C-alpha positions as CSV (number, residue, x, y, z in Angstrom):
1,M,-103.4,-133.2,-45.0
2,G,-106.7,-132.1,-43.6
3,T,-107.8,-130.0,-46.6
4,T,-109.8,-130.7,-49.8
5,N,-107.4,-130.6,-52.7
6,E,-107.6,-131.1,-56.4
7,A,-106.7,-134.8,-56.1
8,A,-109.9,-135.2,-54.1
9,V,-108.7,-138.0,-51.9
10,H,-110.4,-139.4,-48.7
11,E,-108.6,-138.5,-45.5
12,E,-110.3,-141.4,-43.8
13,Y,-108.6,-144.6,-45.1
14,T,-111.3,-147.3,-44.6
15,T,-113.0,-150.0,-46.6
16,K,-116.3,-148.6,-45.4
17,K,-115.9,-145.9,-48.1
18,L,-116.0,-148.5,-50.9
19,K,-119.0,-147.9,-53.2
20,R,-121.5,-150.8,-53.0
21,V,-122.6,-150.9,-56.6
22,L,-122.1,-154.6,-57.7
23,G,-125.0,-157.0,-58.2
24,K,-125.3,-160.7,-59.1
25,K,-125.0,-160.0,-62.9
26,E,-121.7,-158.1,-62.5
27,L,-120.3,-160.7,-60.1
28,I,-121.0,-163.6,-62.5
29,S,-119.5,-161.6,-65.3
30,M,-116.4,-160.9,-63.3
31,G,-116.2,-164.5,-62.2
32,L,-116.4,-165.9,-65.7
33,G,-113.9,-163.4,-67.0
34,Q,-111.5,-164.0,-64.1
35,I,-111.6,-167.8,-64.4
36,I,-111.6,-168.1,-68.2
37,G,-108.6,-166.0,-68.8
38,S,-106.6,-167.1,-65.8
39,G,-105.2,-170.3,-67.3
40,V,-106.9,-172.1,-70.1
41,F,-105.2,-170.1,-72.8
42,S,-101.8,-170.1,-71.1
43,L,-101.7,-173.5,-69.3
44,T,-103.7,-176.0,-71.3
45,G,-100.7,-176.8,-73.5
46,V,-98.5,-177.2,-70.3
47,A,-101.1,-179.7,-68.9
48,I,-101.0,-181.6,-72.2
49,G,-97.3,-181.8,-71.9
50,F,-97.6,-183.5,-68.6
51,T,-100.3,-186.1,-69.4
52,G,-101.1,-185.9,-73.1
53,R,-104.7,-186.6,-74.1
54,S,-105.7,-187.4,-70.5
55,V,-105.9,-183.6,-70.1
56,V,-109.7,-184.0,-70.5
57,F,-109.7,-186.0,-67.2
58,A,-107.2,-183.6,-65.6
59,F,-109.7,-180.7,-66.0
60,L,-112.3,-182.7,-64.1
61,F,-109.9,-183.9,-61.4
62,G,-108.5,-180.3,-61.2
63,A,-112.0,-179.2,-60.2
64,L,-111.3,-180.8,-56.8
65,F,-108.2,-178.6,-56.3
66,S,-110.4,-175.6,-57.3
67,L,-112.9,-176.6,-54.6
68,A,-110.2,-176.7,-52.0
69,V,-109.2,-173.1,-52.7
70,T,-112.8,-171.7,-52.9
71,V,-114.3,-173.4,-49.8
72,P,-113.5,-170.5,-47.4
73,S,-114.8,-167.9,-49.8
74,I,-118.1,-169.8,-50.3
75,F,-118.9,-170.5,-46.6
76,A,-117.4,-167.4,-44.9
77,G,-118.7,-165.2,-47.7
78,S,-122.2,-166.6,-47.3
79,A,-122.2,-165.6,-43.6
80,V,-120.9,-162.0,-43.5
81,R,-119.8,-159.2,-45.6
82,L,-116.0,-159.3,-45.8
83,R,-114.9,-155.8,-46.6
84,G,-111.2,-156.9,-46.8
85,G,-112.1,-160.0,-48.8
86,Q,-109.6,-162.8,-48.3
87,Y,-107.5,-160.8,-45.8
88,T,-110.6,-160.3,-43.6
89,M,-111.2,-164.1,-43.8
90,A,-107.7,-164.7,-42.6
91,S,-108.1,-162.3,-39.7
92,L,-111.6,-163.7,-38.8
93,L,-110.6,-167.4,-38.9
94,L,-107.0,-167.3,-37.7
95,G,-106.4,-164.1,-35.8
96,E,-104.9,-160.7,-36.4
97,R,-101.2,-161.8,-36.3
98,F,-101.9,-164.3,-39.0
99,S,-103.6,-161.7,-41.1
100,G,-100.3,-159.8,-41.4
101,F,-98.5,-162.9,-42.5
102,Y,-101.2,-163.7,-45.0
103,I,-101.1,-160.3,-46.6
104,M,-97.4,-160.5,-47.2
105,I,-97.8,-163.8,-49.0
106,Y,-100.8,-162.5,-50.9
107,I,-98.9,-159.6,-52.4
108,I,-96.0,-161.6,-53.8
109,G,-98.4,-164.5,-54.8
110,N,-100.0,-162.1,-57.2
111,I,-97.0,-162.1,-59.5
112,S,-99.4,-164.2,-61.6
113,I,-100.6,-160.8,-62.9
114,G,-97.5,-160.8,-65.0
115,M,-98.3,-164.3,-66.4
116,Y,-101.6,-163.0,-67.8
117,A,-99.9,-160.1,-69.5
118,L,-97.2,-162.4,-71.0
119,S,-99.8,-164.8,-72.3
120,L,-101.8,-162.0,-73.9
121,A,-98.6,-160.9,-75.7
122,D,-98.0,-164.5,-76.9
123,Y,-101.4,-164.6,-78.5
124,L,-100.9,-161.3,-80.2
125,L,-97.6,-162.7,-81.6
126,S,-99.6,-165.6,-83.2
127,L,-101.4,-163.0,-85.2
128,V,-98.6,-160.6,-85.9
129,P,-95.3,-162.4,-85.6
130,G,-92.2,-160.4,-84.9
131,I,-93.7,-157.9,-82.5
132,P,-91.5,-157.5,-79.3
133,R,-93.0,-159.8,-76.6
134,I,-91.9,-157.9,-73.5
135,P,-93.1,-154.4,-74.6
136,L,-96.5,-156.0,-75.6
137,A,-96.9,-157.5,-72.2
138,V,-96.0,-154.2,-70.5
139,I,-98.5,-152.3,-72.7
140,A,-101.3,-154.8,-71.8
141,L,-100.5,-154.6,-68.1
142,T,-100.5,-150.8,-68.3
143,L,-103.8,-150.6,-70.2
144,F,-105.9,-152.5,-67.6
145,F,-104.1,-150.8,-64.7
146,V,-105.3,-147.4,-66.1
147,I,-108.9,-148.7,-66.8
148,N,-109.2,-149.7,-63.1
149,L,-108.0,-146.4,-61.9
150,F,-111.4,-145.0,-63.0
151,G,-113.5,-147.2,-60.8
152,V,-114.9,-150.7,-60.4
153,K,-118.3,-149.9,-61.9
154,D,-116.8,-148.9,-65.2
155,A,-114.5,-151.9,-65.1
156,A,-117.5,-154.2,-64.5
157,F,-119.4,-152.6,-67.4
158,L,-116.4,-153.3,-69.7
159,Q,-116.2,-156.8,-68.3
160,N,-119.8,-157.6,-69.3
161,I,-119.2,-156.6,-72.9
162,L,-115.9,-158.6,-73.1
163,V,-117.3,-161.7,-71.5
164,I,-120.2,-161.9,-74.1
165,I,-117.7,-161.8,-77.0
166,L,-115.4,-164.2,-75.2
167,A,-118.2,-166.8,-74.7
168,I,-119.0,-166.7,-78.4
169,A,-115.4,-167.2,-79.4
170,L,-114.9,-170.2,-77.0
171,A,-118.2,-171.7,-78.2
172,V,-116.9,-171.6,-81.8
173,F,-113.7,-173.3,-80.8
174,A,-115.5,-176.0,-78.8
175,A,-118.4,-176.6,-81.3
176,L,-116.3,-176.9,-84.4
177,G,-113.3,-178.5,-82.7
178,V,-115.2,-181.6,-81.6
179,F,-115.9,-182.5,-85.2
180,S,-112.1,-182.3,-86.0
181,I,-110.8,-184.6,-83.3
182,E,-108.6,-187.4,-84.7
183,P,-110.0,-190.9,-84.6
184,G,-109.1,-193.1,-81.7
185,Y,-108.7,-190.4,-79.1
186,F,-109.4,-192.9,-76.2
187,S,-109.1,-196.3,-77.9
188,N,-105.6,-196.2,-79.3
189,P,-103.9,-192.8,-78.8
190,E,-100.2,-192.3,-79.5
191,P,-98.7,-191.4,-77.1
192,P,-101.0,-193.4,-74.7
193,L,-103.3,-191.9,-72.2
194,F,-101.7,-190.8,-68.9
195,M,-98.4,-190.6,-70.8
196,G,-96.6,-189.0,-67.8
197,G,-97.8,-191.6,-65.3
198,W,-99.8,-190.7,-62.2
199,K,-97.5,-187.9,-61.2
200,G,-97.7,-186.3,-64.6
201,F,-101.5,-186.6,-64.5
202,C,-101.6,-185.0,-61.0
203,M,-99.3,-182.1,-62.2
204,A,-101.6,-181.6,-65.2
205,A,-104.6,-181.4,-62.8
206,I,-102.8,-178.8,-60.7
207,F,-102.2,-176.7,-63.7
208,T,-105.8,-177.1,-64.9
209,S,-107.0,-176.2,-61.4
210,F,-105.1,-173.0,-61.6
211,A,-107.3,-172.2,-64.6
212,T,-110.5,-172.7,-62.6
213,T,-109.8,-171.2,-59.1
214,G,-110.4,-167.6,-60.0
215,G,-114.0,-167.7,-58.8
216,G,-112.9,-167.6,-55.1
217,N,-111.4,-164.2,-55.7
218,L,-114.9,-162.7,-56.0
219,V,-115.0,-162.6,-52.2
220,N,-112.6,-159.6,-52.6
221,F,-115.5,-157.7,-54.1
222,S,-117.7,-158.3,-51.0
223,G,-117.2,-154.7,-49.7
224,E,-118.5,-153.3,-53.0
225,C,-121.5,-155.6,-53.4
226,K,-125.2,-154.7,-52.8
227,N,-126.0,-158.2,-51.3
228,P,-122.7,-160.0,-50.8
229,T,-123.7,-163.0,-48.6
230,K,-126.1,-164.2,-51.3
231,D,-124.6,-163.0,-54.5
232,V,-120.9,-163.7,-53.9
233,P,-121.2,-167.5,-53.1
234,F,-123.8,-168.0,-55.8
235,A,-121.5,-166.3,-58.4
236,I,-118.5,-168.3,-57.2
237,V,-120.3,-171.7,-57.5
238,L,-122.1,-170.9,-60.8
239,S,-119.1,-169.4,-62.7
240,T,-116.8,-172.2,-61.5
241,L,-119.2,-175.0,-62.7
242,M,-119.8,-173.3,-66.0
243,V,-116.2,-172.8,-66.8
244,T,-115.1,-176.3,-65.7
245,A,-117.7,-177.9,-68.1
246,L,-116.5,-175.6,-70.9
247,Y,-112.8,-176.3,-70.2
248,T,-113.3,-180.1,-70.3
249,V,-114.6,-179.7,-73.9
250,I,-111.7,-177.3,-74.8
251,G,-109.2,-179.8,-73.4
252,L,-110.7,-182.6,-75.5
253,V,-110.3,-180.5,-78.6
254,A,-106.9,-179.0,-77.8
255,A,-105.4,-182.5,-77.3
256,G,-107.3,-184.2,-80.1
257,V,-107.1,-182.2,-83.3
258,L,-103.3,-182.6,-83.8
259,P,-100.7,-185.1,-82.6
260,V,-99.8,-184.5,-78.9
261,E,-96.2,-183.5,-79.6
262,E,-97.5,-180.6,-81.7
263,V,-99.7,-179.1,-79.1
264,M,-97.9,-179.8,-75.8
265,Y,-96.6,-176.7,-74.1
266,Q,-98.2,-174.6,-76.9
267,P,-100.9,-172.0,-76.7
268,L,-104.4,-172.9,-77.8
269,S,-103.9,-170.9,-81.0
270,V,-101.8,-173.8,-82.4
271,A,-104.8,-176.3,-82.1
272,A,-107.2,-173.6,-83.4
273,N,-105.2,-173.0,-86.5
274,A,-105.5,-176.7,-87.4
275,F,-109.3,-176.7,-87.9
276,L,-110.7,-173.1,-87.9
277,P,-111.0,-171.2,-91.2
278,R,-108.7,-168.1,-91.2
279,A,-111.5,-165.6,-90.4
280,L,-112.7,-167.7,-87.5
281,Y,-109.2,-168.3,-86.4
282,V,-108.6,-164.5,-86.2
283,F,-111.9,-164.1,-84.3
284,F,-110.9,-166.9,-81.9
285,V,-107.5,-165.3,-81.1
286,T,-108.8,-161.8,-80.8
287,G,-112.3,-162.4,-79.4
288,G,-111.3,-165.5,-77.5
289,A,-107.7,-165.6,-76.3
290,L,-107.0,-161.9,-76.2
291,L,-110.3,-161.1,-74.5
292,A,-110.0,-164.0,-72.1
293,L,-106.7,-162.7,-70.9
294,S,-108.0,-159.1,-71.0
295,T,-110.9,-160.0,-68.8
296,T,-108.6,-161.7,-66.3
297,L,-106.3,-158.7,-66.1
298,N,-109.3,-156.4,-65.8
299,A,-111.0,-158.4,-63.0
300,T,-107.7,-159.0,-61.2
301,F,-106.9,-155.3,-61.0
302,G,-110.5,-154.9,-59.7
303,W,-110.3,-157.2,-56.7
304,V,-106.6,-157.5,-56.0
305,T,-106.2,-154.3,-54.0
306,K,-109.1,-154.9,-51.5
307,P,-107.3,-157.2,-49.0
308,V,-104.3,-154.9,-48.9
309,L,-106.5,-151.9,-48.4
310,Q,-107.9,-153.4,-45.3
311,A,-104.4,-154.3,-44.1
312,C,-103.5,-150.6,-44.5
313,V,-106.6,-149.7,-42.4
314,D,-105.4,-152.2,-39.7
315,G,-101.9,-150.7,-39.7
316,W,-99.8,-153.5,-41.3
317,F,-98.7,-150.9,-43.8
318,P,-98.8,-147.1,-43.8
319,K,-102.4,-145.9,-43.9
320,K,-101.7,-143.5,-46.7
321,L,-100.9,-146.5,-49.0
322,G,-104.6,-147.2,-48.8
323,A,-105.7,-143.7,-49.9
324,I,-109.0,-143.9,-51.9
325,S,-109.9,-141.4,-54.7
326,E,-112.9,-139.4,-53.8
327,K,-114.0,-139.2,-57.5
328,Y,-113.5,-142.8,-58.6
329,G,-113.5,-144.7,-55.3
330,T,-110.3,-146.6,-56.1
331,P,-107.2,-147.2,-54.0
332,Y,-104.8,-145.8,-56.5
333,Y,-101.5,-146.3,-54.6
334,L,-102.4,-150.0,-54.2
335,L,-103.1,-150.3,-57.9
336,I,-99.7,-148.9,-58.6
337,L,-98.2,-151.5,-56.1
338,F,-99.8,-154.4,-58.0
339,Y,-98.8,-152.9,-61.3
340,V,-95.2,-153.1,-60.2
341,V,-95.7,-156.6,-58.8
342,G,-97.0,-157.7,-62.2
343,L,-94.2,-155.9,-64.0
344,L,-91.4,-157.6,-62.2
345,P,-91.7,-161.1,-63.6
346,I,-92.2,-159.7,-67.1
347,I,-89.0,-157.7,-66.9
348,A,-87.2,-160.6,-65.3
349,G,-88.1,-162.8,-68.2
350,L,-89.7,-165.6,-66.2
351,D,-91.4,-168.5,-68.0
352,I,-95.2,-168.7,-67.6
353,D,-95.2,-172.1,-65.9
354,R,-92.6,-170.9,-63.4
355,I,-94.6,-167.9,-62.6
356,A,-97.7,-170.1,-62.0
357,N,-95.7,-172.5,-59.8
358,M,-94.2,-169.7,-57.7
359,S,-97.6,-168.1,-57.0
360,M,-99.4,-171.4,-56.3
361,I,-96.7,-172.6,-53.8
362,L,-96.8,-169.5,-51.7
363,M,-100.6,-169.0,-51.8
364,N,-101.3,-172.7,-51.0
365,I,-99.4,-172.4,-47.7
366,T,-101.7,-169.7,-46.3
367,T,-104.8,-171.1,-48.1
368,F,-104.3,-174.4,-46.4
369,L,-104.5,-172.8,-43.0
370,I,-107.5,-170.8,-43.9
371,V,-109.3,-173.8,-45.4
372,V,-108.8,-175.9,-42.3
373,A,-109.8,-173.0,-40.0
374,T,-113.1,-172.6,-41.9
375,A,-114.3,-175.6,-39.9
376,R,-114.5,-173.2,-36.9
377,L,-117.0,-170.9,-38.6
378,P,-120.1,-172.1,-36.7
379,K,-118.3,-171.3,-33.4
380,L,-116.8,-168.0,-34.5
381,L,-120.0,-166.6,-36.0
382,P,-122.9,-168.7,-34.7
383,E,-125.7,-166.3,-35.4
384,A,-124.5,-165.2,-38.9
385,W,-123.7,-168.9,-39.8
386,S,-127.2,-170.0,-38.8
387,K,-128.7,-167.5,-41.4
388,S,-126.4,-168.6,-44.2
389,A,-128.0,-170.0,-47.3
390,F,-125.0,-172.4,-47.6
391,K,-125.3,-173.6,-44.0
392,I,-124.5,-177.3,-43.5
393,S,-124.0,-179.4,-40.4
394,D,-120.8,-178.9,-38.3
395,G,-119.6,-182.4,-39.1
396,A,-120.1,-182.1,-42.8
397,L,-118.3,-178.7,-42.8
398,K,-115.3,-180.3,-41.0
399,V,-115.1,-183.2,-43.4
400,I,-115.1,-180.8,-46.4
401,C,-112.5,-178.5,-44.9
402,Y,-110.1,-181.3,-43.8
403,F,-110.5,-183.1,-47.1
404,C,-109.7,-179.9,-49.1
405,G,-106.8,-179.2,-46.8
406,A,-105.3,-182.6,-47.6
407,L,-105.7,-181.8,-51.3
408,L,-103.7,-178.6,-50.9
409,I,-100.9,-180.4,-49.0
410,F,-100.7,-183.0,-51.8
411,Q,-100.8,-180.2,-54.4
412,N,-97.9,-178.3,-52.8
413,W,-95.8,-181.4,-52.4
414,L,-96.0,-182.1,-56.2
415,L,-95.3,-178.4,-57.0
416,I,-92.2,-178.4,-54.7
417,E,-90.9,-181.6,-56.3
418,D,-91.3,-180.1,-59.8
419,N,-89.6,-176.8,-59.0
420,T,-86.0,-175.7,-59.1
421,P,-83.9,-175.4,-55.9
422,E,-83.5,-171.6,-56.6
423,I,-87.3,-171.0,-56.6
424,I,-87.8,-173.2,-53.5
425,I,-85.0,-171.3,-51.6
426,G,-86.5,-168.0,-52.8
427,N,-89.9,-169.0,-51.4
428,V,-88.4,-170.0,-48.0
429,I,-86.5,-166.7,-47.8
430,F,-89.7,-164.8,-48.5
431,L,-91.6,-166.8,-45.9
432,V,-88.9,-166.0,-43.3
433,I,-88.9,-162.3,-44.2
434,S,-92.7,-162.2,-43.9
435,F,-92.6,-163.8,-40.5
436,I,-89.9,-161.3,-39.2
437,F,-92.0,-158.4,-40.7
438,V,-95.1,-159.5,-38.8
439,V,-93.3,-159.9,-35.5
440,L,-91.6,-156.5,-35.7
441,R,-94.6,-154.6,-37.1
442,Y,-97.0,-156.1,-34.5
443,Q,-94.6,-155.3,-31.6
444,S,-94.3,-151.7,-32.8
445,G,-97.9,-151.1,-31.7
446,K,-98.9,-149.7,-35.1
447,V,-101.3,-152.6,-35.8
448,Q,-104.8,-151.9,-34.7
449,V,-107.0,-154.5,-36.4
450,E,-110.6,-153.4,-36.9
451,V,-113.6,-155.7,-37.3
452,S,-114.0,-155.7,-41.1
453,W,-116.8,-158.2,-41.4
454,E,-120.5,-157.2,-41.1
455,D,-123.7,-159.1,-40.7
456,E,-126.1,-158.6,-43.6
């Protein structure tokens, strides 16, 4: 410690050292890549299994659940730079003790990283059957972990290229697929619309919302943005709206080109194989599915470390865990941490829908509290809020926040009802462990929370 060595690592562990290199274009690209790969290729078939051809409506209704999750990122992110992203929001809106509880839930909630890698492996298997699934998922996870070790700017450049190819592949699927939908999609479908009843439809909407909530994670790039208060909220809203519209068409095609029983709980490649010529099918799987999941993994490794980095600065974890590479500006120990978090469900052999359920239940608990507390923003940051481009009246803000909070309660109730007792008990145990950790760590005197938000 205290000398410059070959590893070239900052001795000062602080989010102030993050390089502010991201503009609007990079954020929109990251947003599109994060959202598109985060669920449509892995969860559309699951949603069809719950509600059949009503999945097209589930994507639209699921946008409400997406709104509930992104509200704090849009409003708080439009007022100040949040160097610790979602962790800083938790600290700002609910206090320093809650920030420690939030970061514990945040870490385990990101086991969804493993879901993306497993989905990527599944699509590779549709091209080359017989390849071992688990090793493929591990290789995919490792690849994007290594890419992000070399800095967010290089990762963002790669993201721009991948998103362009991805958009073309999805456009091919949607444009050709609408002409291959079986007659009578709405008038006389078999099975009928809303085949799983209201509960099945709501569960489908929850799964489709998981596919469109990634935009809110852009707030975790706030510390690396040139103009975060304007660019981050804009990128969140635009990327979410664009992807929701695209997903609605994709859901229509996925549930309409084959009988429902053939596509339910199946990847999109099954539907694509029914109407795309072989060459376009291969392009869709490689340029669409594989790149969608690749852009999600790439973007996730880019933003996932920032909240924990600020938590290290504040003393919730050892400061050295947040060490930043001088050369690349990346928190390499934290990248390793999330590599391991993503690796665990892959090695454990968890199903994709169970991984999604586990991550949503845990994160929804803390997100609910943050969403409701966002209504306090005008009182907490009166000057910064008055300058926000997204400023609305205090009354309107409260209505939006409380409505979104109610949606999250409803969502979690359905998720808990649909889950196994083992997973519910596991979630409760982790919540208790997190609470005990926060109490003991805070009483130790090692937690010294710094102000990690800045007026722009």
